[in-house]
N, C-alpha and C positions, 0 to 999 in steps of 0.2 A: 678455090682451095678449101674454103669452109665446107662445101658440099662433099669433097673427097674425104676430109677428116671425119665429117659426120657419118658418112657411109661406112666407115671402118670401125667405129666404136661399137663394141658389142658387150653383151653380158656374159661374164664367165663365172662359173661356180657350179658345184654339184659333185656327184660321185659316179653315176652310172656309166659303164662302158661295156658294150656288148656287140656281137656280130661284126667285128672288124676284120679286114682281110689284108690290108696293105701296111707295110712297115718302112720307115726311113731310119737308117742306122748310119752313124758316123763316129769317127774317133779322132782324138787329138792326144798324142802321147798315151798315158795310161787311162784317160777318160774315154768311155764309150757311152753314147747316148742314143736312145731310140724313141721315136714317136710312132704311135699307131692311131691315125685318124680313121674315120669311118668312110669318107667319100670325098671326091673332088667337087661334088655338087650338093652342098648342104642346102636344105630347105630353109627359107627365111622364117623367122618366128617359131622355129622348132629346135629342140635340143639336138646338138651335134657333139658326140663324145670324142675325147682325145685322151690317150694314155701316154705318159712320159716315163722313161726308165733311164737311170744313170748308174754306171759302175766305174769304179776307180781301181785299177789293178785287179779286175775281176771280182771285186767285192762291192756291195751296195755303197754308193757314193753319198757323202754329205754334200749336197749340191744346192745351187740356186737356179731359178728359172724365170724367164720373162718372155712375153710374146711381142713380136714386132709385126705389124700389118703393113705390107708393102704394095705399092702400085708401081710396077716396074722397079727401078732402083730406089725410089723414094719411100721412106718410112712415113706413113700417114697416121699411124697411131701406135702407141706403146701401151700395153696392158700387163698387169701382173696377176698371176694365178690367185684366185680368191681375194683379189684386191690388196694383197700383202706385198710390200716393197721393202726389202727383197723377200721373195717367196723361197723359203728353205724347206728342203725335203731330204729324206734318206731313202735311196733306192728307187722309188717310183711314186707316182701319184696319178690320179684320174681327175679329169675336169670335163665340164660340158660348156658349150658356147651356145648362144642364141644370136644368129645373124640378123641384123636389123633390115627392115624393108628397103632402106636407102642403098644397101649393098647389092640388091637384085641386079644380076647381069654383070657386075664388076668382076673382072679377073684380077684376083689379089693373090699375094703370097703370104701365107702365115709362116713366119720364122720363129721357131722355138729356140731360144738361146739358153743353153745349159752350161753352167760353170762349176768346176770343182777342182781342187788341188792345183790351182794356178793355170788351168786349161779351160778353154771354152769351145763348145761345139755348137754350130748353127745348123738346125734341121729345118729345111724348107719344104712346104707343101702348098701347091697351087690349088686355089678354090675359086669357083664361080657360083655364088649363091643363086638358087632357083626358087620358083613358086612351089 
C-alpha cells in the first residue's frame, strides 16, 4: 500500500498550458466544469499541463477544486492545486504536474472534483505515465 501511495504523489504548480486537444466536460444542475489535459501518457519527470474551467448558470463560477488520484476504485492520493486547501478560483485556472518515477506504467485515474453553488462535478482522466 505504501508503494501505491508513493507512486501517486506528484508535484503540482505552474501556469503553462499549450497544445492540448482533448476535453472532458460534465454538468450538475447549473454547474458545468471542463478539464483539458494534454495526453493520456504523460512522461515522468516532465511538465504535464492541465486546464480547468467552471461556469455556474453560464457565468464564471466562484468554485473550489481538488485532485484525487485513483487506482481502480481506490483513492491513493488527494492533492490540492498549488497546495492550497481549499483551492478557490473564479472561472478557470491552469496547472502543471510532474509525474514521479514510481508512477511509471501505473494506470491511474486523475479525478478533478470541482464544486460551486452547492453542486459538485467529478471529471475523470485516465493516465499511464511513460518514460
